[in-house]
C-alpha positions in Angstrom: 16.4 1.0 -26.3 17.2 4.7 -25.7 15.2 6.3 -22.9 15.2 9.7 -24.6 13.4 8.3 -27.6 10.4 8.4 -25.3 10.4 11.9 -23.9 7.0 11.4 -22.3 8.6 8.8 -20.0 11.2 11.1 -18.7 8.8 14.0 -18.4 6.5 11.8 -16.3 9.4 10.7 -14.1 10.2 14.4 -13.5 6.6 15.1 -12.7 6.5 12.2 -10.2 9.7 13.3 -8.5 8.1 16.8 -8.1 5.2 15.2 -6.3 7.5 13.2 -4.0 9.6 16.3 -3.1 6.5 18.4 -2.5 5.2 15.7 0.0 8.4 15.6 2.0 9.4 19.3 1.8 5.9 20.9 2.2 6.7 24.1 0.2 4.4 27.0 0.5 2.1 28.0 -2.4 4.0 31.2 -3.1 7.3 29.3 -3.4 5.8 26.8 -5.8 4.2 29.5 -8.0 7.5 31.4 -8.1 9.3 28.2 -9.2 6.8 27.5 -11.9 6.9 31.1 -13.2 10.7 31.0 -13.3 10.8 27.6 -15.1 8.1 28.6 -17.5 9.8 31.9 -18.5 13.1 30.0 -19.1 11.2 27.3 -21.0 9.5 29.8 -23.4 12.8 31.7 -23.9 14.7 28.5 -24.8 11.9 27.2 -26.9 12.1 30.4 -29.0 15.9 30.1 -29.1 15.9 26.5 -30.2 13.7 27.3 -33.1 11.3 24.5 -32.0 13.9 21.7 -32.5 13.3 20.2 -29.1 15.8 17.5 -28.6 18.9 19.3 -30.0 19.2 21.7 -27.1 20.3 20.2 -23.8 19.4 23.3 -21.8 15.9 23.2 -23.3 15.5 19.5 -22.3 16.7 20.2 -18.7 14.3 23.2 -18.5 11.4 21.0 -19.7 12.1 18.5 -16.9 12.4 21.2 -14.3 9.0 22.6 -15.5 7.5 19.1 -15.2 9.1 18.8 -11.7 7.5 22.1 -10.5 4.2 21.3 -12.0 4.3 18.0 -10.1 4.9 20.0 -6.9 1.9 22.3 -7.7 -0.3 19.3 -8.5 0.4 17.7 -5.1 -0.3 21.0 -3.3 -3.6 21.5 -5.1 -4.8 17.9 -4.3 -3.8 18.0 -0.7 -7.0 18.4 1.3 -5.2 20.1 4.2 -4.5 23.1 2.0 -8.3 23.8 1.5 -9.5 26.7 3.7 -12.8 24.8 4.3 -11.0 21.6 5.6 -12.5 20.5 8.9 -9.1 20.7 10.6 -9.3 24.5 10.3 -12.3 24.3 12.6 -12.3 24.0 16.4 -12.9 20.5 17.8 -15.4 19.9 20.6 -15.8 17.0 22.9 -18.6 15.8 20.7 -19.0 17.2 17.2 -22.0 17.5 15.0 -21.1 15.8 11.7 -22.9 15.6 8.5 -21.4 13.6 5.7 -21.9 11.3 2.7 -20.6 7.7 2.6 -18.2 7.3 -0.3 -16.5 4.0 0.1 -17.1 0.7 1.9 -13.9 -0.8 3.3 -13.0 -4.3 4.5 -14.5 -4.8 8.0 -12.6 -6.0 11.1 -14.0 -8.4 13.7 -16.1 -5.8 15.5 -16.7 -2.9 13.1 -17.8 -2.2 9.5 -15.6 0.5 8.1 -16.3 3.4 5.7 -14.8 6.5 4.2 -17.1 9.5 4.6 -16.9 12.9 2.9 -17.9 15.8 5.2 -20.3 18.5 4.2 -20.9 20.1 7.6 -18.9 20.1 10.8 -20.4 21.8 13.9 -22.8 23.8 11.7 -20.0 25.0 9.4 -19.7 24.1 5.8 -16.6 22.0 5.5 -14.7 19.5 3.4 -12.5 16.5 4.1 -12.6 12.7 4.6 -12.9 10.7 7.8 -12.6 7.0 8.6 -15.9 5.8 10.2 -16.2 2.7 12.4 -19.8 1.3 12.8 -20.5 -1.6 15.1 -21.6 -4.8 13.3 -24.5 -5.0 15.6 -25.9 -1.8 14.1 -29.4 -2.4 12.6 -28.8 -0.6 9.4 -25.9 -1.2 7.1 -24.5 1.9 5.4 -24.1 2.2 1.6 -22.4 4.5 -0.8 -24.5 7.6 -1.3 -26.0 7.6 2.2 -26.1 11.1 3.8 -25.6 10.6 7.5 -25.7 12.7 10.7 -24.1 12.0 14.0 -22.7 13.5 17.2 -19.3 12.1 18.0 -15.8 12.8 19.1 -13.1 12.5 16.5 -9.6 11.1 17.1 -6.4 11.2 15.2 -5.6 7.9 13.4 -3.0 6.3 15.7 0.6 6.2 14.6 2.5 2.9 14.3 2.2 1.0 17.6 5.8 -0.1 17.6 9.0 0.5 15.7 9.2 -0.9 12.1 5.6 -1.9 12.0 3.1 -0.9 9.3 2.0 2.6 10.0 -1.7 2.8 9.2 -1.9 6.5 9.9 0.7 7.2 7.1 -1.2 5.0 4.7 -4.4 6.9 5.4 -2.6 10.2 5.3 -1.7 9.6 1.7 -5.4 9.2 1.0 -6.1 12.6 2.8 -7.6 10.8 5.8 -6.3 12.1 9.2 -9.0 11.3 11.8 -11.4 8.6 12.6 -14.8 8.1 14.4 -15.9 5.2 16.5 -19.7 5.2 16.8 -22.0 3.3 19.1 -24.8 1.0 18.1 -27.6 2.9 16.2 -26.0 6.3 16.8 -26.0 7.2 13.2 -29.1 8.8 11.6 -29.5 8.4 7.8 -30.9 11.6 6.4 -31.3 10.6 2.8 -29.8 8.4 0.1 -28.2 10.2 -2.8 -28.3 8.2 -5.9 -24.8 9.0 -7.0 -22.6 7.0 -9.4 -21.1 5.2 -6.4 -24.6 4.2 -5.3 -25.6 2.7 -8.7 -22.3 0.9 -9.0 -22.5 -0.6 -5.6 -26.1 -1.7 -6.2 -25.2 -3.3 -9.5 -22.2 -5.0 -8.0 -24.2 -6.4 -5.2 -26.9 -7.7 -7.6 -24.3 -9.3 -9.8 -22.7 -10.9 -6.7 -26.1 -12.2 -5.5 -26.7 -13.7 -9.0 -24.2 -16.4 -8.1 -26.3 -17.6 -5.2 -28.1 -20.0 -7.6 -24.8 -22.1 -7.7 -24.7 -22.5 -3.9 -20.9 -22.1 -3.8 -19.0 -22.5 -0.5 -17.8 -19.4 1.2 -14.2 -19.6 -0.1 -15.2 -20.2 -3.7 -17.7 -17.3 -3.6 -15.0 -15.0 -2.1 -12.6 -15.8 -4.9 -15.3 -15.1 -7.5 -16.1 -11.7 -5.9 -12.4 -10.9 -5.8 -11.5 -11.9 -9.4 -14.6 -10.7 -11.2 -16.0 -7.9 -9.1 -12.9 -6.6 -7.4 -14.3 -7.1 -3.9 -11.9 -8.7 -1.4 -14.1 -8.1 1.6 -15.0 -11.7 2.2 -11.5 -13.3 1.7 -10.5 -15.2 4.8 -7.0 -14.8 6.4 -6.0 -18.4 5.6 -6.6 -17.9 1.8 -4.7 -14.6 1.8 -1.8 -16.1 3.8 -1.5 -19.1 1.4 -1.5 -16.9 -1.7 1.0 -14.5 -0.1 3.4 -17.4 0.9 3.2 -18.8 -2.6 4.1 -15.4 -4.1 0.9 -15.0 -6.1 -1.1 -12.7 -3.9 -1.5 -10.4 -6.9 -4.0 -13.0 -8.3 -6.5 -12.0 -5.7 -6.5 -8.3 -6.6 -7.7 -7.2 -10.0 -4.7 -5.6 -11.7 -2.8 -5.6 -14.9 -2.8 -9.4 -15.2 -6.6 -9.6 -15.1 -7.2 -6.6 -17.3 -4.7 -8.1 -19.9 -6.7 -11.4 -19.9 -10.0 -9.5 -20.4 -8.4 -7.3 -23.1 -6.9 -10.1 -25.2 -10.1 -12.2 -24.8 -12.2 -9.3 -26.1 -9.8 -8.6 -29.0 -9.9 -12.3 -29.9 -13.8 -12.3 -29.9 -13.9 -9.1 -32.0 -11.3 -10.1 -34.5 -13.8 -10.7 -37.3 -14.8 -7.0 -37.1 -11.6 -6.1 -38.9 -13.0 -7.6 -42.1 -15.9 -5.1 -42.3 -15.8 -1.4 -43.1 -15.0 0.7 -40.0 -14.4 -2.6 -38.2 -11.2 -1.4 -36.5 -12.9 1.7 -35.2 -15.9 -0.3 -33.9 -13.5 -2.8 -32.2 -11.5 0.0 -30.5 -14.7 1.6 -29.2 -16.1 -1.7 -27.9 -12.8 -2.6 -26.2 -12.5 0.8 -24.5 -16.2 0.7 -23.5 -15.9 -2.8 -22.0 -12.7 -2.1 -20.2 -14.0 1.1 -18.5 -17.4 -0.5 -17.7 -15.5 -3.3 -16.0 -13.4 -0.6 -14.1 -16.6 1.2 -13.0 -18.1 -2.1 -11.9 -15.2 -2.9 -9.6 -15.5 0.6 -8.1 -12.5 2.2 -9.8 -9.9 1.0 -7.4 -6.4 2.3 -8.1 -5.0 -1.0 -9.4 -7.9 -1.4 -11.9 -7.8 2.3 -13.0 -4.1 2.3 -13.8 -4.4 -1.1 -15.7 -7.4 0.0 -17.7 -5.8 3.4 -18.5 -2.6 1.5 -19.7 -4.5 -0.9 -21.9 -6.7 1.9 -23.3 -3.6 3.6 -24.6 -2.2 0.3 -25.8 -5.5 -0.2 -27.8 -5.2 3.3 -29.2 -1.6 2.7 -30.2 -2.5 -0.6 -31.9 -5.3 1.2 -33.8 -2.7 3.7 -35.1 -0.3 0.9 -35.9 2.1 1.9 -33.2 2.2 -1.3 -31.1 5.8 -0.6 -30.0 4.8 2.7 -28.3 4.3 0.8 -25.1 6.7 3.1 -23.2 4.7 6.2 -24.2 1.5 4.3 -23.2 3.0 3.5 -19.8 4.1 7.2 -19.4 0.7 8.7 -20.4 -1.3 6.3 -18.2 1.0 7.0 -15.2 0.9 10.8 -15.9 -2.9 10.9 -16.1 -3.3 8.9 -12.9 -0.8 11.1 -11.1 -2.5 14.2 -12.5 -5.8 13.1 -11.1 -4.5 11.6 -7.9 -0.9 12.5 -7.1 -0.9 10.5 -3.9 -1.0 7.4 -6.1 2.8 7.6 -6.4 3.0 6.5 -2.7 0.6 3.6 -3.3 2.4 0.2 -3.1 0.2 -1.2 -5.8 1.0 1.6 -8.1 4.7 1.1 -7.6 4.6 -2.7 -8.0 2.4 -2.7 -11.1 4.4 -0.2 -13.0 7.7 -1.8 -11.9 6.4 -5.2 -13.1 5.0 -4.0 -16.4 8.1 -2.0 -17.3 10.3 -4.9 -16.4 8.3 -7.3 -18.6 8.5 -4.9 -21.5 12.2 -4.3 -21.1 13.0 -8.0 -21.0 10.5 -9.0 -23.8 12.9 -8.6 -26.8 15.0 -11.4 -25.3 12.3 -14.0 -24.7 12.7 -15.7 -28.1 16.2 -16.8 -27.2 14.8 -19.2 -24.6 12.2 -20.9 -26.8 13.1 -24.6 -27.0 10.2 -25.5 -29.3 7.9 -23.8 -31.8 4.9 -25.7 -30.4 2.3 -23.1 -29.3 1.7 -24.8 -26.0 5.4 -25.0 -25.2 5.8 -21.3 -26.3 2.9 -20.3 -24.0 4.4 -22.0 -20.9 7.8 -20.6 -21.7 6.3 -17.1 -22.0 4.5 -17.7 -18.7 7.8 -18.6 -16.9 9.7 -15.7 -18.5 7.0 -13.1 -17.9 6.8 -14.2 -14.3 10.5 -14.1 -13.9 10.8 -10.6 -15.5 8.0 -9.3 -13.3 9.6 -10.7 -10.2 12.9 -9.1 -11.1 11.1 -5.7 -11.5 9.3 -5.9 -8.2 12.1 -7.6 -6.2 13.5 -4.5 -4.5 10.1 -3.2 -3.6 9.0 -6.7 -2.3 12.0 -6.9 -0.1 11.4 -3.3 1.2 7.7 -3.5 1.8 7.1 -7.2 2.6 10.6 -8.3 3.8 10.2 -11.7 2.1 11.2 -13.5 -1.0 9.0 -16.4 -2.4 11.2 -19.0 -4.0 8.5 -21.1 -5.6 6.7 -18.3 -7.5 7.6 -19.8 -10.9 6.1 -23.2 -9.9 3.0 -21.4 -8.6 2.6 -19.1 -11.6 3.0 -21.9 -14.1 -0.3 -23.3 -13.0 -2.0 -20.3 -11.4 -1.8 -17.9 -14.4 -3.5 -20.2 -16.9 -6.0 -21.4 -14.3 -6.9 -17.9 -13.0 -7.4 -16.9 -16.7 -9.8 -19.8 -17.1 -11.6 -18.8 -13.9 -11.8 -15.1 -14.9 -13.2 -15.8 -18.4 -15.6 -18.5 -17.3 -16.9 -16.3 -14.5 -17.5 -13.4 -16.9 -19.3 -15.7 -19.3 -21.4 -17.2 -16.5 -22.4 -13.7 -15.1 -25.0 -12.8 -17.8 -26.1 -16.5 -18.1 -27.1 -16.3 -14.4 -30.0 -14.2 -15.6 -30.6 -15.5 -19.2 -30.0 -19.3 -18.9 -29.6 -20.2 -15.3 -29.6 -24.0 -16.0 -26.7 -23.7 -18.4 -25.0 -21.2 -16.0 -25.2 -23.8 -13.2 -23.6 -26.4 -15.5 -20.7 -24.0 -16.2 -20.6 -23.2 -12.5 -19.5 -26.7 -11.7 -16.4 -26.2 -13.9 -15.8 -22.8 -12.3 -16.1 -24.3 -8.8 -13.8 -27.2 -9.6 -11.2 -24.8 -11.1 -11.2 -22.5 -8.0 -11.0 -25.3 -5.6 -8.1 -26.9 -7.5 -6.4 -23.5 -7.6 -6.9 -23.0 -3.8 -5.7 -26.5 -3.0 -2.6 -26.1 -5.3 -1.7 -22.8 -3.7 -2.2 -24.3 -0.2 0.2 -27.2 -1.2 2.8 -24.7 -2.4 2.4 -22.6 0.8 3.1 -25.6 3.0 6.8 -25.6 1.9 8.2 -23.4 4.6 11.6 -23.4 2.9 9.9 -22.1 -0.2 9.8 -18.5 1.2 12.5 -16.5 2.9 11.0 -14.2 5.5 12.1 -11.4 7.9 14.7 -10.0 5.4 16.2 -6.8 6.6 16.0 -4.1 3.9 16.1 -0.3 3.8 15.1 2.4 1.3 18.7 3.1 0.3 19.2 -0.7 -0.4 16.0 -0.6 -2.5 17.4 2.3 -4.6 20.9 0.7 -5.0 19.4 -2.7 -6.0 17.3 -1.0 -8.7 20.6 0.5 -10.0 21.9 -3.1 -10.3 18.8 -4.1 -12.3 19.1 -1.1 -14.5 22.8 -1.7 -15.2 22.0 -5.3 -16.1 19.2 -4.3 -18.5 21.5 -1.7 -20.1 24.1 -4.4 -20.6 21.5 -6.7 -22.3 20.8 -3.9 -24.8 24.4 -3.1 -25.3 26.3 -6.4 -24.9 29.8 -5.1 -24.9 32.5 -6.3 -22.5 33.2 -2.8 -21.5 29.6 -2.3 -20.3 30.0 -5.0 -17.7 31.7 -2.3 -15.6 28.4 -0.7 -15.0 27.0 -3.9 -13.5 30.1 -4.3 -11.3 29.9 -0.7 -10.2 26.2 -1.0 -9.3 26.9 -4.3 -7.4 29.8 -2.6 -5.5 27.5 0.3 -4.6 24.8 -2.2 -3.4 27.4 -4.0 -1.2 28.7 -0.7 0.2 25.2 0.4 0.9 24.5 -2.8 2.8 27.8 -2.5 4.7 27.0 1.2 5.5 23.4 0.4 6.8 24.6 -2.6 8.7 27.5 -0.7 10.3 25.2 2.3 11.2 22.7 0.0 12.9 25.3 -2.1 14.6 27.0 0.9 16.2 23.8 2.3 17.7 22.2 1.5 21.0 18.7 2.2 22.2 16.2 1.4 24.9 12.5 0.8 23.9 9.3 0.4 25.8 6.9 -1.2 23.3 3.2 -0.3 22.9 1.9 -3.7 24.0 -1.0 -4.8 26.2 1.5 -6.7 28.4 4.8 -5.2 29.4 7.6 -5.5 26.9 10.9 -3.7 27.1 13.8 -4.0 24.7 17.5 -3.0 24.7 19.4 -2.9 21.4 23.1 -3.2 22.0 24.9 -3.0 18.7 23.8 -6.0 16.7 22.0 -7.8 19.6 18.5 -7.3 21.0 17.7 -8.1 24.6 14.0 -8.2 25.5 12.4 -8.4 28.9 8.9 -9.9 29.2 6.9 -12.2 31.4 4.8 -13.3 28.4 7.2 -13.6 25.4 4.8 -15.7 23.4 2.5 -12.6 23.0 5.3 -10.6 21.4 6.8 -12.7 18.7 5.6 -10.5 15.8 6.6 -7.3 17.5 10.1 -8.6 18.3 10.6 -10.1 14.8 9.7 -6.7 13.3 12.1 -4.9 15.6 15.0 -7.4 15.1 14.6 -7.2 11.4 14.3 -3.4 11.2 17.4 -2.9 13.2 19.4 -5.4 11.2 20.2 -7.2 14.4 21.8 -10.7 14.4 20.4 -12.1 17.6 17.5 -11.9 20.0 17.5 -13.0 23.6 14.5 -12.8 25.9 14.6 -12.7 29.7 11.9 -12.4 32.5 11.0 -8.9 33.5 13.3 -7.3 36.0 12.7 -4.5 38.5 15.9 -2.6 37.6 17.6 -2.1 34.3 20.7 -0.2 33.3 21.1 1.5 29.9 24.1 3.7 29.1 24.8 4.6 32.8 21.1 5.4 33.3 19.2 3.5 35.9 15.6 2.5 35.0 13.2 1.3 37.7 10.2 -0.8 36.8 7.4 -0.8 39.3 4.7 -3.5 38.7 1.4 -4.4 40.3 3.1 -5.3 43.6 4.2 -1.7 44.0 7.5 -2.8 45.7 10.7 -0.9 45.0 14.0 0.0 46.6 14.5 3.6 47.6 18.3 3.3 47.3 18.3 3.0 43.5 17.7 6.6 42.6 16.7 6.0 39.0 16.6 8.6 36.2 13.6 6.9 34.6 10.6 5.1 36.3 8.4 2.8 34.4 4.9 2.1 35.8 3.3 -1.2 34.7 0.3 -3.4 35.6 -1.4 -0.7 37.8 0.8 -0.4 40.8 -0.8 0.9 43.9 1.6 3.7 44.9 1.7 7.2 46.1 3.3 8.8 43.1 3.8 12.2 44.8 5.8 10.6 47.6 7.7 8.4 45.0 8.8 11.4 43.0 9.9 13.2 46.2 11.9 10.2 47.3 13.4 9.1 44.0 13.6 12.5 42.2 13.4 10.8 38.7 13.9 12.8 35.5 11.0 11.1 33.6 8.1 8.8 34.3 6.6 6.4 31.8 3.3 4.4 32.0 3.0 1.5 29.6 -0.2 0.2 28.0 -0.8 -2.4 30.7 -2.2 0.3 33.0 -5.8 1.4 33.3 -6.7 4.8 31.6 -8.0 6.3 34.9 -4.6 5.5 36.6 -2.7 7.0 33.6 -4.8 10.3 33.8 -4.2 10.6 37.6 -0.4 10.0 37.2 -0.2 12.5 34.4 -1.9 15.1 36.5 0.5 14.4 39.4 3.6 14.6 37.1 2.3 17.9 35.7 2.0 19.2 39.2 5.5 18.0 40.2 6.9 19.3 36.8 8.1 15.8 35.8 7.9 14.7 32.1 5.3 12.0 31.7 5.0 9.6 28.7 1.8 7.6 28.4 2.5 4.7 25.9 -1.2 4.2 25.1 -1.5 7.9 24.0 1.9 8.8 22.7 3.1 5.5 21.3 6.2 3.5 22.1 9.0 5.1 24.1 12.5 5.2 22.7 15.7 6.4 24.4 19.0 6.5 22.5 
């Protein structure tokens, strides 16, 4: 397989790289326009020179990719809400702001609040644009829905950064969705002005009605949650235990509608419509019906990113099959990815986008070699062999990303997929068949519902059994971005060797493996030769010192900090973790650090460079500063807000740097 046989693939890759570079470099509009004009001028000139023979001129090819690269940069700039002159961040913020907006998306709630994305129309009586994250207490009388136009007076706050080092940064995740601030409302504070019957409104109503149609079956909560997730794309009611089990078994993708589910629906529809090919214009009718059903299903699920990209991909596969081009899968992949990035460039940073395209591309690349592993011509044996091989190919494709994002490696994914893929296919198809029967023939629907319920419960029990094998998953794997890149080079070199099985091509695999090993050694050496002092953003005091490849933590309640310390140890590639009770004085790189707790007792002879205030000590901070003459004062999250504000004002008066962990996040000293 030659990549350049599929120019759309390389053009799309160039376009995607342009988006990534624009995100990190933040070029101005003028610079991007200048780059595009330059590349476009060169493109037109070389196109004329090449006499329209595109692939025979290397310079023309390079210019084409540069043009795609600059267009990717411009596309990201245009879609960045912050670049709009009407964005709310261009306005002045008050202590409480008058906000008028429309609810666009209902998000998964937490224990106390329902969560929504809202699109602003007015901000403090000015016409504005932009999105906010809205938290509404669950005790609120009225539940908000898509299309509701609301008004409220409230303060807005930045979405907090990652609480601690190497933890998931929710603010970065929302930033890539053009959401930068959030609102916490009080009970019944929101006034609903009117309800706009937008497309989102009708889709949400239809989805809720379809979900309620399953109430005639009286399914238990877990079964109903699985049905909503698999058929309607709604994961709001999935409990933590179910999610944890599917994650540990390596089949969490089953619970999110993605390429697997769309492929099941696609092949099921094609199978049902096969007789149409015998009639005149049957192929055209089949294509239109397949496309209509796929996109109706996508609309029904609310057009989440995973469904949109999968439906887009299978739409182009359907069109390719209609034109007798079933092997144009690479172009179908490229076109679907390009259209998604064209409409939503931030999708390139979405974990689901990366995982799905990595999995599909890996499956397609390994597919020509599947037949070598068939041990029987029996259709059932071939089906299960394909299931194992497809699962293995997909796992290889997503392995570097899984290690980077999730830091774990499920070892029993083949055993899980062997049962779960056919079973989830049965559940999905049965559920779709039952859906219209809930309205037309409820008695027959209830009969089929028994089969559906048994299948889901068996699937959940099987996954729970797999998840119980603690040795079946390797967790807390240290991995970095550079290691991810170098591991993909190993996979690419291996695939290249499969297509060009010459002894001399083994050198590429060996070179890639050597680069991966050197990358690991480099990252490990860099981390092991660095030291740092960290005060973590925790409700109870937690202090850590990283000394080369060892982490020493100080805490009086270590059981409350297991997750934080595991993240930190893994992220720093450390080999050991030791925990000691909190001390009043700590030394780090010849710097003395004094910790003053609730007792407020300290020795005046220490003369520390840094003072840490914890657990609301009753002290005279002005006198303390005059006696100790510290260079910096830090208040951790265990202190009351009023105390922190008072200390901050005192430090400002005494011209001493002050770091409030609760406001500024964790403190790090290297």
